[in-house]
N, C-alpha and C positions, 0 to 999 in steps of 0.2 A: 345552539344545541351542544351540550357537553358530551362529545363522543366517547371520551375516556370513561365518563360516568356510566354510559350505556354499556360499554364493554365490561367494566368492573362489576356492575350489577348483574349482568347476565352470567358471569363466571360464578357469582355467589348463588344464583338461582339453580344452575345446572348441577351444583354439588348435591342437590336433593334427588338426583337420579330419576328413576321412573315415576316418582311422585309428581314431578312437574307436568308431564303430558297427561297423567291420569287426572290431576286436578283440572287442567285446562279443558279436556274433553268432557269431563263431568259437568263443569260449569257451562260449557257451550251447549250441551244437549239438554240440560235442565232448563236453561234459559230459552233455548230454541229447539224444542223436540222435533220440529219438522225437518231439521237438518240431518237427523240421524240416518235417514234412508239414503243419503248421499255417500255414506261411508261403507266400507266392507263390514260384513257381519262380525268378523274377528278384528279387533283393533290392536292386536299385539304389535304387528309390524308398523302400523300407522303411527303409534306413539313415538317410535324412533325417528320416523321421517320428519315429524314436526320439529323435534329438537335439532336434527341435522340441518334442516333448511334454515331455521331461525339462527342457528349458530353460524352458518356460513354468511348470512347477510350481516349479522351484527359484527362479525370479524372485519368486515369491510365498510362499516358504517361511516368512517371518516374519509372513505374513497368510494362513494356510491357509484361513481361513474365506472368503476372497474367491475361492478356486478350488475350494471343496468341490463345487459343482455340476458343474464341469468334470471333477473326479476321479471323481465318482459316475457321470457319463455314460460316462467311459472304462470303468469297471467294467461297466456295462450293455452297452456296445458289444462288449466282449470275449467276451460269452457266445456270440456268433455264430461265434466261432472255436473253440469247444469248450474255452475256458479254464476251469479249475477252481482251487480254492483252492491246491492243492499246487503248481501251476505257479508261483505267486508266489514260493515259496521258491527255485526254480531261477533265476528272473529276478533276484531280489535278490542271490544269490550271484555271478552273472555281472556284475551292476552293480558290486558292491564290488570284484571282481577287476579290472574295467576301470579303476576309479578308482585303485586301488593301483598298477596298471601304469603309468599316465600321470603320476601325481603323484610317484612315486619317494620320495625322502627326505621330501617334504612330507606323505606319508601317515602320520600319527601315530595312536597308539591313541585319542586323544581325537577326532580327526576321523573315524576309522572308526566309533566309537561314535555320533557325531552322524549320520553318513550312515545307519547301520543303523536308528537311531531314526526318522529322517525317512521312510525307505523303509517301515518297519513301519507308520507312521501312514497313509501313502498306500495301501499294500496293504490295510490293514484297511477303509478307506473304500470302496475298489473292490470288495472281496469282499462287504461288507455290502450295497452297492447292487445288485450282481449277484444276490445271494440274494433280496433283496426283489423285484426284477423277475421272477425265476423263479417266484415264488409267484403272479403274476397274468398273465403273458404268455409266449409261447414266445420262443426266441432269434431265430427268424425265421419268416416265413410263406412257403410256396411259392405261386407265382402263374404263370399261363399267359399267354403273349403271344397275344392274340386278333386283333390287327390291327397291321400295319406300313405306314406311308406315308413314302416318301422325299419330303419336302415340297420340299426344295431340294437343291442339289449336296451340301451338307454337313450338313443337318439332317433327322433322322428323327423321326417322331411314332409312339410306341408306345402301344397300348391293352393294358393288363395286367389280368387278373382273378385276384385272390387266391382260393385254394381254400377258405379259411376267412374268416369275418367280420373285417374290418380297419377300425379306427376311426382317423381323423385329422381335423385341422382345416385348412381352407383356409389356405395360406401356409406350412405345415410342410414339412419335408424328411425323406427317409428313405434309408437306405443300400440299395443294390441290388447284387446279385452275379449276373452272367450266366454261362451255362455255358461260353462261349468263354474266359473269364478267371477260373477258380476262385480264390477267396480274395483277389480284388482288388475289394473293396467300394468303391463310389463313391456320393456323396450326390446325389440328384436330388429335385426337388419336383414333386408331382402338379400338373398344370395345370388341375385341375378341383376343384370342391367335391364332397363325397361324393354318389355317384349311387345310385339304387335298385338297379342291377344290380351295384354294388360295384366296377366297373372303375376303374382309375387310368390317367391319360394322362400320358406322359412326353415331354418335348421334349429331344432329345439332339443336340448339335452336335459334329461331328467336330473334334477338336483335333489339330494337327500333333504327332505323336509320342505321342499319347494312346492307350495300348493298349486301354483300356476303351471309350472313345468310338468308336474306329475299329471295334472288334468289334461294338458295338451298331448303329452306322449302316450298316455294310457287310454284316453277317452275320446280323442278327436275322431270325428266321423265325416265322411263325405256328405255334404248337404248342410253341415253346421254353418251357422252364420256368426261371423266374428265382426268386431268393430276395429277399425284402424284409425289412428290420428295422423296429423300432418307430419311429414318427415322433418327430422332435425339432424344437425351435425354437419361439419365441413372438413374435419381433420382427416378423414379417410376417403375423401373425394379428390378427384383430379379433373382438370379441364380437358375436354376432348382435344386430342392432338398434342398434349403436353409430352415433350420428348425426354424429360428427366428420367433417368434410370431409377428403379424402385427396389427396395429391400423390404420384403413383407415377412412379418413374424406373427403367427397365429397360434393360439392355444385352444384346443377343442373346437366348439362351434363358433368361437371367435373368428373362425375362417370365413364365415358367411359374407361380411361386407367386403373382405379382400377378394373373395371369389367373384363378387359382382364387379369389382375393379378389373380383375383378370378378363372377365367376359367383355367388358368395355374395350379393353386394349386389343383383345383378339379380333373383335369386329373391325377395329381400325386397321389391323394388320391385313385382314382379309380384303378390305376395301382399298387400301393404299399400298400394301406391300412393305410397310415399315412400322416399327413399334419400338418403344424403349425396352431396354433389357430389364428383366424382372427375375428376381430370385425369391422364392417363397420357402420359408421354413414352417412346417406344420407340426406342432407337438401334441402328443396324447400320452396318457398314462400307459395304455396297453395298445398293441398293434391293431386290434380289431376296431378301435375307435379312430383310426385314420380313415374315416368313413367316406372320404372323397378320393381315395387312392386311385381308383380306376380312371376317373375323369381327369384328375390332375396328371397322372402318368401319361395319358393320351395327349394332354396339352403340352407336356414337356417335349413332344416331337417338334414343336414350333422352335424356330431358331432363337427367339427372343426370351424363352422361358426356361428356368431351371427350378426343379422341385426337390426339396430335401425333407425327408421324414425324420422325426425325432421322437423317441419313446423313453419315458422316464422310469417306469416301474417293472419292466420285463428284461431281466438280464440275458435272456436268450435272443433278444432282437438283434439281427445282424447289422443294422445300420447304426447311426449315431444315437447314443444313449445319454440321458441326463435331462435337465430342465432346458426347454427349447430356447429360452432367452440366453442362457449361458452358451449353448452350442452355437447359436446364431452369432453371438458377439465374438466368440473365439474363431469363427470361420474367416473373419476379415473381409468377407464379401460385401460388407456395408460401405466400404470406402468409395467415395464419389457418388453415392446414391442418397435418395430420400427414403427414410424408413417409415413404414406404417405398421403399427402394433395393435393387435386386438385379442382380447381374451378376458379372463376374470380380472378384477381389479388387482389382485395379488400378482397374477402373471404379468400384467402390463407394467406394474411398478418395478418388478424384478427385471424385466427385459430392458426397460428404459435405463435402469441403473447399470446393468451389465454393458449396454451399448456405450453409455457415456464413460464408464470406467475404461472401456477398451479404446476410447479416443474419438468416438463419433460425436460431432457437435450437437448439443441439445436442440438447437433450432432446426436440425435436419431430421428430428424424430417426431413423428406425428401420432397422436393417440387421442381418442375421445375420452372425456371424463363426464359420464352421465350420473355421477354419484348424487348430484343434487337435482338435476333435471328429472330424475326418477323419483325424487322424494317430494310429494306434494306437501303444501302447507296445510293449515287447518281447514281451508276452504274446500278441500277435495282430496281426491286420492291421487337405467339400462339394465337394467332388470333388477328389481328388488331381490328376487331369489334366483334369478336365472339370467343367463346371457344367451 
């Protein structure tokens, strides 16, 4: 397989912009009209997800072992859309047809064979991962909304109770589908450690133009049934009893997984009388979006926990002002600690950059990157429009 030829041909194809996914999906649905119902009604966002996922895989095609975990997760994720092995044949045929269309004379027999071989490897990994997952867990769990609180103008707190036992670790994320937006799964993180009653708490902020976040914040009602997928992510988790001190930086509702970690640590402190030292910086644009202020201020009475609020857009705020990543890095409190960072992709990138520039070793900074896990490939559908 000529991996350089695969990369170079993909670069030529994506120069055609939105025409590429448009042609692909048109070919797929015309050839296999029964597949259309597996996708969202609006395909605008879906087209970008296809190109992003394929581009990520192709960029590592000569080191597939480095993206095996990503490809396996794609296969597991596609189970919730009803994808089965035979669908991969249809997707592969439409992919090759798309490449042939845009490459024109550059589409040679040798290149076609290389693309077919590469796709065959990827499809096999995805199918095998999906089959392995199917042997131990369902494609999704149904859960009922048992409480809804509109905490601020644009933030809602949901309490959700799965109908069957659901196991996760504090700091993980999971895909959620709400009835108002079928087939539009978005990743959210439970803001709690596992509870005896099994409920999960989600913090959802309304995003301008975000169809899912808007539906959740404005339309969720007690009694609604949602679907949740298997938990993923390890970067924002810790082993029970881990004594390493932590430096947490959260932007907006990126606080959720870090609050789950705080709850885990607090339980250990109450049970054992000891806990690692933890400093949390929580950033928001305006003071009223420091939506967990009361609870976090109460938690700050613990000897192990320090809480710093940061506001970027209100010059009258009496506390630290500016971007939370900058303020956190300049504090110097990260020395000797492990950092966990969560928020929008831009906030995470900025914070990681600020911390490393300040001198924090990159290996001590942990952040999840669901940019591709959230982007399904053609066979199906961290939060596309929301976190």
